[in-house]
N, CA, C and O atoms as a Tinker XYZ file with bonds, in Angstrom:
   472  protein
     1  N    -26.972000  -28.023000   -9.853000    73     2
     2  CA   -28.100000  -27.793000   -8.987000    64     1     3
     3  C    -27.910000  -27.822000   -7.331000    63     2     4     5
     4  O    -28.270000  -26.988000   -6.500000    81     3
     5  N    -27.163000  -29.176000   -7.147000    73     3     6
     6  CA   -26.661000  -29.617000   -5.917000    64     5     7
     7  C    -25.779000  -28.596000   -5.157000    63     6     8     9
     8  O    -25.940000  -28.367000   -3.959000    81     7
     9  N    -25.016000  -28.110000   -5.778000    73     7    10
    10  CA   -23.851000  -26.957000   -5.487000    64     9    11
    11  C    -24.624000  -25.930000   -4.985000    63    10    12    13
    12  O    -24.528000  -25.484000   -3.841000    81    11
    13  N    -25.491000  -25.506000   -5.950000    73    11    14
    14  CA   -26.228000  -24.270000   -5.343000    64    13    15
    15  C    -27.098000  -24.415000   -4.172000    63    14    16    17
    16  O    -27.178000  -23.503000   -3.349000    81    15
    17  N    -27.827000  -25.627000   -4.037000    73    15    18
    18  CA   -28.318000  -25.979000   -2.882000    64    17    19
    19  C    -27.544000  -25.923000   -1.491000    63    18    20    21
    20  O    -27.987000  -25.432000   -0.453000    81    19
    21  N    -26.431000  -26.461000   -1.655000    73    19    22
    22  CA   -25.633000  -26.502000   -0.784000    64    21    23
    23  C    -25.133000  -25.178000   -0.287000    63    22    24    25
    24  O    -24.920000  -25.001000    0.912000    81    23
    25  N    -24.942000  -24.241000   -1.195000    73    23    26
    26  CA   -24.396000  -22.905000   -0.904000    64    25    27
    27  C    -25.382000  -22.140000   -0.277000    63    26    28    29
    28  O    -25.050000  -21.162000    0.393000    81    27
    29  N    -26.869000  -22.547000   -0.444000    73    27    30
    30  CA   -27.975000  -21.742000   -0.240000    64    29    31
    31  C    -28.164000  -22.392000    1.684000    63    30    32    33
    32  O    -28.562000  -21.677000    2.603000    81    31
    33  N    -27.825000  -23.602000    1.792000    73    31    34
    34  CA   -27.820000  -24.162000    3.050000    64    33    35
    35  C    -26.702000  -23.649000    4.000000    63    34    36    37
    36  O    -26.988000  -23.468000    5.183000    81    35
    37  N    -25.466000  -23.407000    3.555000    73    35    38
    38  CA   -24.326000  -23.123000    4.518000    64    37    39
    39  C    -24.670000  -21.732000    4.568000    63    38    40    41
    40  O    -24.540000  -21.290000    5.709000    81    39
    41  N    -25.165000  -20.667000    3.513000    73    39    42
    42  CA   -25.256000  -19.334000    3.620000    64    41    43
    43  C    -26.302000  -18.956000    4.928000    63    42    44    45
    44  O    -26.187000  -18.073000    5.778000    81    43
    45  N    -27.310000  -19.935000    4.745000    73    43    46
    46  CA   -28.301000  -20.139000    5.944000    64    45    47
    47  C    -28.012000  -20.524000    7.295000    63    46    48    49
    48  O    -28.567000  -20.146000    8.327000    81    47
    49  N    -27.054000  -21.340000    7.141000    73    47    50
    50  CA   -26.496000  -21.429000    8.668000    64    49    51
    51  C    -25.724000  -20.700000    9.212000    63    50    52    53
    52  O    -25.747000  -20.571000   10.436000    81    51
    53  N    -24.910000  -20.091000    8.483000    73    51    54
    54  CA   -24.060000  -19.012000    8.813000    64    53    55
    55  C    -24.591000  -17.865000    9.202000    63    54    56    57
    56  O    -24.163000  -17.225000   10.162000    81    55
    57  N    -25.611000  -17.505000    8.450000    73    55    58
    58  CA   -26.405000  -16.346000    8.992000    64    57    59
    59  C    -27.410000  -16.719000   10.083000    63    58    60    61
    60  O    -27.766000  -15.663000   10.607000    81    59
    61  N    -27.855000  -17.476000   10.497000    73    59    62
    62  CA   -28.813000  -18.117000   11.472000    64    61    63
    63  C    -27.607000  -18.007000   12.719000    63    62    64    65
    64  O    -28.144000  -17.465000   13.685000    81    63
    65  N    -26.497000  -18.262000   12.949000    73    63    66
    66  CA   -25.738000  -18.266000   13.746000    64    65    67
    67  C    -25.056000  -16.895000   14.146000    63    66    68    69
    68  O    -24.266000  -16.872000   15.089000    81    67
    69  N    -25.335000  -15.849000   13.489000    73    67    70
    70  CA   -24.728000  -14.678000   13.508000    64    69    71
    71  C    -25.432000  -13.755000   14.682000    63    70    72    73
    72  O    -26.651000  -13.673000   14.835000    81    71
    73  N    -24.413000  -13.054000   15.506000    73    71    74
    74  CA   -25.166000  -12.531000   16.470000    64    73    75
    75  C    -26.260000  -11.241000   15.915000    63    74    76    77
    76  O    -26.108000  -10.596000   14.878000    81    75
    77  N    -27.340000  -11.089000   16.881000    73    75    78
    78  CA   -27.876000   -9.857000   16.431000    64    77    79
    79  C    -27.207000   -8.361000   16.552000    63    78    80    81
    80  O    -26.306000   -8.210000   17.377000    81    79
    81  N    -27.571000   -7.420000   15.865000    73    79    82
    82  CA   -26.867000   -6.067000   16.148000    64    81    83
    83  C    -28.081000   -5.339000   16.629000    63    82    84    85
    84  O    -29.184000   -5.577000   16.137000    81    83
    85  N    -27.924000   -4.534000   17.494000    73    83    86
    86  CA   -28.724000   -3.274000   17.869000    64    85    87
    87  C    -28.025000   -1.724000   17.718000    63    86    88    89
    88  O    -26.798000   -1.728000   17.827000    81    87
    89  N    -28.605000   -0.533000   17.505000    73    87    90
    90  CA   -28.279000    0.421000   17.572000    64    89    91
    91  C    -27.694000    1.010000   18.686000    63    90    92    93
    92  O    -28.508000    0.988000   19.610000    81    91
    93  N    -26.656000    1.521000   19.005000    73    91    94
    94  CA   -26.437000    1.821000   20.145000    64    93    95
    95  C    -25.243000    3.465000   20.002000    63    94    96    97
    96  O    -24.596000    3.761000   18.997000    81    95
    97  N    -25.276000    4.152000   21.147000    73    95    98
    98  CA   -24.569000    5.421000   21.092000    64    97    99
    99  C    -23.432000    5.276000   22.308000    63    98   100   101
   100  O    -23.769000    5.033000   23.467000    81    99
   101  N    -22.321000    5.419000   21.978000    73    99   102
   102  CA   -21.018000    5.186000   22.899000    64   101   103
   103  C    -20.338000    6.787000   22.986000    63   102   104   105
   104  O    -20.272000    7.540000   22.014000    81   103
   105  N    -19.978000    7.034000   24.016000    73   103   106
   106  CA   -19.330000    8.188000   24.294000    64   105   107
   107  C    -17.840000    7.700000   25.121000    63   106   108   109
   108  O    -17.774000    6.909000   26.062000    81   107
   109  N    -16.964000    8.258000   24.612000    73   107   110
   110  CA   -15.609000    7.815000   25.010000    64   109   111
   111  C    -14.171000    8.360000   24.253000    63   110   112   113
   112  O    -14.252000    9.345000   23.519000    81   111
   113  N    -13.242000    7.882000   24.398000    73   111   114
   114  CA   -12.206000    8.230000   23.666000    64   113   115
   115  C    -11.742000    7.347000   22.550000    63   114   116   117
   116  O    -11.848000    6.155000   22.841000    81   115
   117  N    -11.265000    7.579000   21.374000    73   115   118
   118  CA   -10.346000    6.915000   20.226000    64   117   119
   119  C     -9.007000    7.049000   20.742000    63   118   120   121
   120  O     -8.353000    8.085000   20.861000    81   119
   121  N     -8.626000    5.661000   21.084000    73   119   122
   122  CA    -7.271000    5.286000   21.603000    64   121   123
   123  C     -6.581000    4.204000   20.936000    63   122   124   125
   124  O     -7.171000    3.362000   20.259000    81   123
   125  N     -5.168000    4.228000   21.153000    73   123   126
   126  CA    -4.535000    2.963000   20.932000    64   125   127
   127  C     -4.983000    1.632000   21.401000    63   126   128   129
   128  O     -5.074000    1.520000   22.623000    81   127
   129  N     -5.244000    0.732000   20.770000    73   127   130
   130  CA    -5.781000   -0.649000   21.486000    64   129   131
   131  C     -4.645000   -1.311000   22.628000    63   130   132   133
   132  O     -4.837000   -1.766000   23.755000    81   131
   133  N     -3.687000   -1.190000   22.013000    73   131   134
   134  CA    -2.333000   -1.599000   22.949000    64   133   135
   135  C     -1.907000   -0.711000   24.237000    63   134   136   137
   136  O     -1.166000   -1.119000   25.131000    81   135
   137  N     -2.549000    0.676000   24.174000    73   135   138
   138  CA    -2.492000    1.453000   25.204000    64   137   139
   139  C     -3.459000    0.966000   26.097000    63   138   140   141
   140  O     -2.984000    0.528000   27.145000    81   139
   141  N     -4.283000    0.933000   26.020000    73   139   142
   142  CA    -5.611000    0.779000   26.533000    64   141   143
   143  C     -5.469000   -0.709000   27.270000    63   142   144   145
   144  O     -5.706000   -0.825000   28.472000    81   143
   145  N     -5.081000   -1.779000   26.486000    73   143   146
   146  CA    -4.911000   -3.220000   26.895000    64   145   147
   147  C     -3.545000   -3.263000   28.033000    63   146   148   149
   148  O     -3.583000   -3.600000   29.216000    81   147
   149  N     -2.684000   -2.927000   27.444000    73   147   150
   150  CA    -1.475000   -3.325000   27.904000    64   149   151
   151  C     -0.946000   -2.270000   29.075000    63   150   152   153
   152  O     -0.260000   -2.714000   29.995000    81   151
   153  N     -1.274000   -0.915000   29.013000    73   151   154
   154  CA    -0.659000    0.069000   29.760000    64   153   155
   155  C     -1.680000    0.509000   30.700000    63   154   156   157
   156  O     -1.322000    1.293000   31.579000    81   155
   157  N     -3.262000    0.017000   30.645000    73   155   158
   158  CA    -4.075000    0.574000   31.328000    64   157   159
   159  C     -4.522000    1.938000   30.958000    63   158   160   161
   160  O     -5.419000    2.262000   31.737000    81   159
   161  N     -4.301000    2.774000   30.188000    73   159   162
   162  CA    -4.601000    3.960000   30.052000    64   161   163
   163  C     -6.206000    4.125000   30.061000    63   162   164   165
   164  O     -6.952000    3.252000   29.618000    81   163
   165  N     -6.622000    5.254000   30.575000    73   163   166
   166  CA    -8.235000    5.583000   30.660000    64   165   167
   167  C     -8.408000    6.700000   29.774000    63   166   168   169
   168  O     -9.518000    7.219000   29.659000    81   167
   169  N     -7.267000    7.175000   29.049000    73   167   170
   170  CA    -7.374000    8.037000   28.068000    64   169   171
   171  C     -6.040000    8.284000   27.247000    63   170   172   173
   172  O     -4.987000    8.022000   27.828000    81   171
   173  N     -5.986000    8.800000   25.853000    73   171   174
   174  CA    -4.696000    9.121000   25.263000    64   173   175
   175  C     -4.083000    9.710000   25.856000    63   174   176   177
   176  O     -4.666000   10.483000   26.616000    81   175
   177  N     -2.469000    9.698000   25.867000    73   175   178
   178  CA    -1.523000   10.603000   26.183000    64   177   179
   179  C     -1.718000   11.523000   25.360000    63   178   180   181
   180  O     -1.844000   12.535000   26.049000    81   179
   181  N     -1.841000   11.846000   24.077000    73   179   182
   182  CA    -2.029000   12.885000   23.360000    64   181   183
   183  C     -2.360000   12.444000   22.141000    63   182   184   185
   184  O     -1.881000   11.374000   21.767000    81   183
   185  N     -3.283000   13.218000   21.249000    73   183   186
   186  CA    -3.740000   13.078000   19.794000    64   185   187
   187  C     -2.503000   12.396000   18.756000    63   186   188   189
   188  O     -2.652000   11.463000   17.967000    81   187
   189  N     -1.216000   13.206000   19.044000    73   187   190
   190  CA    -0.188000   12.683000   18.113000    64   189   191
   191  C      0.222000   11.255000   18.497000    63   190   192   193
   192  O      0.526000   10.470000   17.598000    81   191
   193  N      0.246000   10.870000   19.803000    73   191   194
   194  CA     0.637000    9.441000   20.253000    64   193   195
   195  C     -0.390000    8.299000   19.679000    63   194   196   197
   196  O      0.011000    7.182000   19.350000    81   195
   197  N     -1.705000    8.691000   19.599000    73   195   198
   198  CA    -2.464000    7.977000   19.237000    64   197   199
   199  C     -2.674000    7.702000   17.585000    63   198   200   201
   200  O     -3.183000    6.732000   17.024000    81   199
   201  N     -2.100000    8.901000   17.038000    73   199   202
   202  CA    -2.114000    8.987000   15.509000    64   201   203
   203  C     -0.904000    8.079000   15.141000    63   202   204   205
   204  O     -0.976000    7.227000   14.256000    81   203
   205  N     -0.019000    8.270000   15.726000    73   203   206
   206  CA     1.553000    7.714000   15.338000    64   205   207
   207  C      1.378000    6.230000   15.762000    63   206   208   209
   208  O      1.869000    5.431000   14.964000    81   207
   209  N      0.863000    5.777000   16.701000    73   207   210
   210  CA     0.234000    4.539000   16.751000    64   209   211
   211  C     -0.558000    3.679000   15.815000    63   210   212   213
   212  O     -0.402000    2.473000   15.625000    81   211
   213  N     -1.600000    4.631000   15.155000    73   211   214
   214  CA    -2.518000    3.834000   14.365000    64   213   215
   215  C     -1.706000    3.621000   13.057000    63   214   216   217
   216  O     -1.747000    2.594000   12.380000    81   215
   217  N     -0.893000    4.832000   12.765000    73   215   218
   218  CA    -0.306000    4.913000   11.315000    64   217   219
   219  C      0.798000    3.919000   11.279000    63   218   220   221
   220  O      1.310000    3.651000   10.192000    81   219
   221  N      1.245000    3.304000   12.458000    73   219   222
   222  CA     2.367000    2.260000   12.554000    64   221   223
   223  C      1.420000    0.897000   12.479000    63   222   224   225
   224  O      2.064000   -0.144000   12.348000    81   223
   225  N      0.122000    0.778000   12.537000    73   223   226
   226  CA    -0.908000   -0.280000   12.286000    64   225   227
   227  C     -1.506000   -0.646000   13.490000    63   226   228   229
   228  O     -2.263000   -1.616000   13.451000    81   227
   229  N     -1.306000   -0.001000   14.692000    73   227   230
   230  CA    -2.101000   -0.566000   15.824000    64   229   231
   231  C     -3.566000   -0.220000   15.537000    63   230   232   233
   232  O     -3.787000    0.916000   15.118000    81   231
   233  N     -4.565000   -1.037000   15.704000    73   231   234
   234  CA    -5.919000   -0.831000   15.748000    64   233   235
   235  C     -6.263000    0.256000   16.882000    63   234   236   237
   236  O     -5.859000    0.200000   18.043000    81   235
   237  N     -7.129000    1.311000   16.303000    73   235   238
   238  CA    -7.720000    2.224000   17.005000    64   237   239
   239  C     -9.037000    1.352000   17.669000    63   238   240   241
   240  O     -9.603000    0.456000   17.042000    81   239
   241  N     -9.409000    1.762000   19.000000    73   239   242
   242  CA   -10.543000    1.213000   19.622000    64   241   243
   243  C    -11.142000    2.537000   20.357000    63   242   244   245
   244  O    -10.483000    3.561000   20.535000    81   243
   245  N    -12.560000    2.347000   20.774000    73   243   246
   246  CA   -13.209000    3.249000   21.682000    64   245   247
   247  C    -13.330000    2.736000   22.897000    63   246   248   249
   248  O    -13.898000    1.700000   23.243000    81   247
   249  N    -12.655000    3.671000   23.640000    73   247   250
   250  CA   -12.781000    3.269000   25.185000    64   249   251
   251  C    -13.721000    4.084000   25.838000    63   250   252   253
   252  O    -13.570000    5.268000   26.141000    81   251
   253  N    -14.882000    3.242000   26.069000    73   251   254
   254  CA   -15.929000    4.080000   26.866000    64   253   255
   255  C    -15.932000    4.847000   27.846000    63   254   256   257
   256  O    -14.886000    4.573000   28.434000    81   255
   257  N    -16.559000    5.809000   28.517000    73   255   258
   258  CA   -16.405000    6.446000   29.738000    64   257   259
   259  C    -16.768000    5.365000   30.754000    63   258   260   261
   260  O    -16.138000    5.426000   31.809000    81   259
   261  N    -17.766000    4.281000   30.619000    73   259   262
   262  CA   -17.641000    3.342000   31.568000    64   261   263
   263  C    -16.442000    2.432000   31.564000    63   262   264   265
   264  O    -16.358000    1.619000   32.485000    81   263
   265  N    -15.707000    2.459000   30.840000    73   263   266
   266  CA   -14.378000    1.503000   30.731000    64   265   267
   267  C    -14.453000    0.380000   29.728000    63   266   268   269
   268  O    -13.429000   -0.266000   29.506000    81   267
   269  N    -15.550000    0.098000   29.116000    73   267   270
   270  CA   -15.928000   -0.796000   28.006000    64   269   271
   271  C    -15.099000   -0.478000   27.088000    63   270   272   273
   272  O    -14.739000    0.695000   26.987000    81   271
   273  N    -14.555000   -1.602000   26.100000    73   271   274
   274  CA   -13.636000   -1.296000   24.905000    64   273   275
   275  C    -14.680000   -1.706000   23.891000    63   274   276   277
   276  O    -15.294000   -2.763000   24.037000    81   275
   277  N    -14.947000   -0.721000   22.637000    73   275   278
   278  CA   -15.469000   -0.972000   21.385000    64   277   279
   279  C    -14.601000   -1.201000   20.291000    63   278   280   281
   280  O    -13.931000   -0.252000   19.884000    81   279
   281  N    -14.496000   -2.405000   19.704000    73   279   282
   282  CA   -13.610000   -2.711000   18.286000    64   281   283
   283  C    -14.510000   -2.204000   17.332000    63   282   284   285
   284  O    -15.606000   -2.727000   17.126000    81   283
   285  N    -14.013000   -1.001000   16.616000    73   283   286
   286  CA   -14.625000   -0.685000   15.203000    64   285   287
   287  C    -14.712000   -1.925000   14.217000    63   286   288   289
   288  O    -13.778000   -2.724000   14.155000    81   287
   289  N    -15.677000   -2.045000   13.568000    73   287   290
   290  CA   -15.545000   -3.014000   12.787000    64   289   291
   291  C    -16.324000   -2.853000   11.379000    63   290   292   293
   292  O    -16.890000   -1.778000   11.182000    81   291
   293  N    -16.376000   -3.677000   10.570000    73   291   294
   294  CA   -17.246000   -3.826000    9.335000    64   293   295
   295  C    -18.009000   -4.979000    8.997000    63   294   296   297
   296  O    -17.754000   -6.115000    9.396000    81   295
   297  N    -19.077000   -4.617000    8.150000    73   295   298
   298  CA   -19.755000   -6.068000    7.994000    64   297   299
   299  C    -19.092000   -6.499000    6.437000    63   298   300   301
   300  O    -19.854000   -7.268000    5.850000    81   299
   301  N    -18.152000   -6.249000    5.851000    73   299   302
   302  CA   -17.574000   -6.275000    4.407000    64   301   303
   303  C    -16.653000   -7.468000    4.910000    63   302   304   305
   304  O    -16.101000   -7.545000    6.007000    81   303
   305  N    -16.607000   -8.489000    3.739000    73   303   306
   306  CA   -15.809000   -9.464000    3.726000    64   305   307
   307  C    -14.878000   -9.622000    2.803000    63   306   308   309
   308  O    -15.378000   -9.849000    1.701000    81   307
   309  N    -13.610000   -9.589000    2.811000    73   307   310
   310  CA   -12.855000   -9.476000    4.154000    64   309   311
   311  C    -12.814000   -8.245000    4.849000    63   310   312   313
   312  O    -12.510000   -7.232000    4.218000    81   311
   313  N    -13.110000   -8.174000    6.222000    73   311   314
   314  CA   -12.912000   -7.079000    6.963000    64   313   315
   315  C    -11.727000   -6.152000    6.544000    63   314   316   317
   316  O    -10.693000   -6.469000    5.957000    81   315
   317  N    -12.125000   -4.951000    6.984000    73   315   318
   318  CA   -11.182000   -3.959000    6.673000    64   317   319
   319  C    -11.078000   -3.148000    7.810000    63   318   320   321
   320  O    -12.066000   -2.841000    8.478000    81   319
   321  N     -9.601000   -2.678000    8.145000    73   319   322
   322  CA    -9.422000   -1.675000    9.105000    64   321   323
   323  C    -10.136000   -0.537000    9.077000    63   322   324   325
   324  O    -10.421000    0.087000    8.055000    81   323
   325  N    -10.548000   -0.141000   10.617000    73   323   326
   326  CA   -11.470000    1.315000   10.487000    64   325   327
   327  C    -10.427000    2.495000   10.790000    63   326   328   329
   328  O    -10.824000    3.638000   11.016000    81   327
   329  N     -8.921000    2.112000   10.781000    73   327   330
   330  CA    -8.131000    3.242000   11.313000    64   329   331
   331  C     -8.620000    4.565000   10.389000    63   330   332   333
   332  O     -9.083000    5.608000   10.850000    81   331
   333  N     -8.423000    4.290000    9.139000    73   331   334
   334  CA    -8.828000    5.443000    8.453000    64   333   335
   335  C    -10.124000    6.392000    8.716000    63   334   336   337
   336  O    -10.213000    7.554000    8.321000    81   335
   337  N    -11.043000    5.734000    9.404000    73   335   338
   338  CA   -12.249000    6.504000    9.545000    64   337   339
   339  C    -12.177000    6.821000   10.721000    63   338   340   341
   340  O    -12.922000    7.776000   10.941000    81   339
   341  N    -11.396000    6.331000   11.990000    73   339   342
   342  CA   -10.745000    6.998000   13.368000    64   341   343
   343  C     -9.823000    7.944000   13.458000    63   342   344   345
   344  O     -9.809000    8.795000   14.348000    81   343
   345  N     -8.903000    7.839000   12.433000    73   343   346
   346  CA    -7.565000    8.599000   12.761000    64   345   347
   347  C     -7.903000    9.968000   12.703000    63   346   348   349
   348  O     -7.069000   10.714000   13.217000    81   347
   349  N     -9.185000   10.645000   12.076000    73   347   350
   350  CA    -9.138000   12.191000   12.454000    64   349   351
   351  C     -9.731000   12.573000   13.975000    63   350   352   353
   352  O     -9.906000   13.690000   14.462000    81   351
   353  N     -9.909000   11.613000   14.394000    73   351   354
   354  CA   -10.542000   11.607000   15.825000    64   353   355
   355  C     -9.599000   11.219000   16.707000    63   354   356   357
   356  O     -9.810000   11.681000   17.829000    81   355
   357  N     -8.261000   10.279000   16.588000    73   355   358
   358  CA    -7.474000    9.702000   17.492000    64   357   359
   359  C     -7.155000   10.578000   18.713000    63   358   360   361
   360  O     -7.128000   11.753000   18.344000    81   359
   361  N     -6.984000   10.496000   19.602000    73   359   362
   362  CA    -6.769000   10.993000   20.919000    64   361   363
   363  C     -7.964000   11.745000   21.413000    63   362   364   365
   364  O     -7.931000   12.083000   22.596000    81   363
   365  N     -8.712000   11.970000   20.906000    73   363   366
   366  CA   -10.092000   12.859000   21.183000    64   365   367
   367  C    -11.308000   12.068000   21.834000    63   366   368   369
   368  O    -11.454000   10.850000   21.739000    81   367
   369  N    -12.112000   12.886000   22.473000    73   367   370
   370  CA   -13.192000   12.187000   23.235000    64   369   371
   371  C    -14.440000   12.344000   22.098000    63   370   372   373
   372  O    -14.547000   13.424000   21.516000    81   371
   373  N    -15.227000   11.420000   21.846000    73   371   374
   374  CA   -16.113000   11.310000   21.017000    64   373   375
   375  C    -17.721000   10.782000   21.473000    63   374   376   377
   376  O    -18.012000   10.408000   22.609000    81   375
   377  N    -18.566000   10.843000   20.435000    73   375   378
   378  CA   -19.545000   10.214000   20.512000    64   377   379
   379  C    -19.911000    9.266000   19.250000    63   378   380   381
   380  O    -19.935000    9.826000   18.154000    81   379
   381  N    -20.191000    7.902000   19.303000    73   379   382
   382  CA   -20.316000    7.416000   18.168000    64   381   383
   383  C    -21.615000    6.369000   18.201000    63   382   384   385
   384  O    -21.998000    5.607000   19.089000    81   383
   385  N    -22.120000    6.639000   16.899000    73   383   386
   386  CA   -23.592000    5.721000   16.768000    64   385   387
   387  C    -23.388000    4.791000   15.860000    63   386   388   389
   388  O    -22.783000    5.133000   14.844000    81   387
   389  N    -23.804000    3.504000   15.987000    73   387   390
   390  CA   -23.547000    2.381000   15.094000    64   389   391
   391  C    -24.133000    0.981000   15.610000    63   390   392   393
   392  O    -24.615000    0.747000   16.718000    81   391
   393  N    -23.985000    0.197000   14.633000    73   391   394
   394  CA   -24.569000   -1.111000   15.389000    64   393   395
   395  C    -23.503000   -1.660000   15.836000    63   394   396   397
   396  O    -22.317000   -1.570000   15.518000    81   395
   397  N    -24.435000   -2.622000   17.122000    73   395   398
   398  CA   -23.415000   -2.997000   18.263000    64   397   399
   399  C    -23.416000   -4.386000   17.944000    63   398   400   401
   400  O    -24.536000   -4.820000   17.672000    81   399
   401  N    -22.429000   -5.249000   17.897000    73   399   402
   402  CA   -22.388000   -6.656000   18.028000    64   401   403
   403  C    -21.414000   -7.320000   19.263000    63   402   404   405
   404  O    -20.202000   -7.131000   19.370000    81   403
   405  N    -22.168000   -8.054000   20.063000    73   403   406
   406  CA   -21.628000   -8.641000   21.173000    64   405   407
   407  C    -21.511000  -10.132000   20.975000    63   406   408   409
   408  O    -22.472000  -10.831000   20.655000    81   407
   409  N    -20.156000  -10.638000   21.204000    73   407   410
   410  CA   -19.992000  -12.106000   21.244000    64   409   411
   411  C    -18.744000  -12.543000   22.303000    63   410   412   413
   412  O    -17.632000  -12.026000   22.202000    81   411
   413  N    -19.017000  -13.408000   23.180000    73   411   414
   414  CA   -18.128000  -13.596000   24.290000    64   413   415
   415  C    -17.558000  -12.603000   24.903000    63   414   416   417
   416  O    -16.422000  -12.677000   25.370000    81   415
   417  N    -18.217000  -11.685000   24.953000    73   415   418
   418  CA   -17.674000  -10.524000   25.932000    64   417   419
   419  C    -16.820000   -9.595000   25.078000    63   418   420   421
   420  O    -16.062000   -8.833000   25.680000    81   419
   421  N    -16.846000   -9.570000   23.936000    73   419   422
   422  CA   -16.039000   -8.886000   22.754000    64   421   423
   423  C    -17.447000   -7.722000   22.240000    63   422   424   425
   424  O    -18.598000   -8.093000   22.009000    81   423
   425  N    -16.953000   -6.341000   22.165000    73   423   426
   426  CA   -17.843000   -5.777000   21.900000    64   425   427
   427  C    -17.589000   -5.146000   20.336000    63   426   428   429
   428  O    -16.694000   -4.301000   20.338000    81   427
   429  N    -18.081000   -5.345000   19.270000    73   427   430
   430  CA   -17.938000   -4.696000   17.997000    64   429   431
   431  C    -18.969000   -3.770000   17.530000    63   430   432   433
   432  O    -20.164000   -4.062000   17.503000    81   431
   433  N    -18.417000   -2.500000   17.115000    73   431   434
   434  CA   -19.072000   -1.558000   16.707000    64   433   435
   435  C    -18.726000   -0.963000   15.038000    63   434   436   437
   436  O    -17.730000   -0.408000   14.574000    81   435
   437  N    -20.005000   -1.356000   14.440000    73   435   438
   438  CA   -20.111000   -0.783000   12.916000    64   437   439
   439  C    -20.616000    0.592000   12.858000    63   438   440   441
   440  O    -21.820000    0.818000   12.739000    81   439
   441  N    -19.738000    1.514000   12.938000    73   439   442
   442  CA   -19.816000    3.121000   13.107000    64   441   443
   443  C    -20.575000    3.524000   11.912000    63   442   444   445
   444  O    -20.272000    3.326000   10.736000    81   443
   445  N    -21.560000    4.094000   12.373000    73   443   446
   446  CA   -22.594000    4.876000   11.288000    64   445   447
   447  C    -22.252000    6.463000   11.508000    63   446   448   449
   448  O    -22.398000    7.257000   10.579000    81   447
   449  N    -21.905000    6.769000   12.473000    73   447   450
   450  CA   -21.752000    8.414000   13.008000    64   449   451
   451  C    -20.762000    8.683000   14.144000    63   450   452   453
   452  O    -20.922000    8.201000   15.266000    81   451
   453  N    -19.679000    9.512000   13.794000    73   451   454
   454  CA   -18.776000    9.685000   14.859000    64   453   455
   455  C    -18.616000   11.536000   14.841000    63   454   456   457
   456  O    -18.666000   12.296000   13.874000    81   455
   457  N    -18.468000   11.758000   15.909000    73   455   458
   458  CA   -18.425000   13.302000   16.416000    64   457   459
   459  C    -17.523000   13.576000   17.549000    63   458   460   461
   460  O    -17.580000   12.954000   18.610000    81   459
   461  N    -16.668000   14.547000   17.287000    73   459   462
   462  CA   -15.772000   14.739000   18.555000    64   461   463
   463  C    -16.487000   15.551000   19.561000    63   462   464   465
   464  O    -17.083000   16.499000   19.050000    81   463
   465  N    -16.571000   15.479000   20.518000    73   463   466
   466  CA   -17.041000   16.121000   22.004000    64   465   467
   467  C    -16.165000   17.339000   22.305000    63   466   468   469
   468  O    -14.943000   17.376000   22.450000    81   467
   469  N    -17.087000   18.352000   22.368000    73   467   470
   470  CA   -16.306000   19.653000   22.674000    64   469   471
   471  C    -16.185000   20.005000   24.306000    63   470   472
   472  O    -15.586000   21.015000   24.677000    81   471
């Protein structure tokens, strides 16, 4: 009985400290995270390049039109890569709607809908 109460208390404490999510829509490019962070690219060189980087294991991110980087995430534990969901859109400009989590300047986006912009 004590272990169950302890687990409930720990779970409650973890949830109480969790950042609140809000639904948001972002427009921007699906791009390799390394190209954005280390090369300062504002958009992908090509879809083929972004796809090759993703297939090699580099995380894809959403680089918004205002320059903010959104890290696609999941609420599953353990977290899983979102590259599979983003790969068809690699190198393209998209509209993404989902739950936004912000913590310490980092923006995590739980993607609910993604569409290529034409």
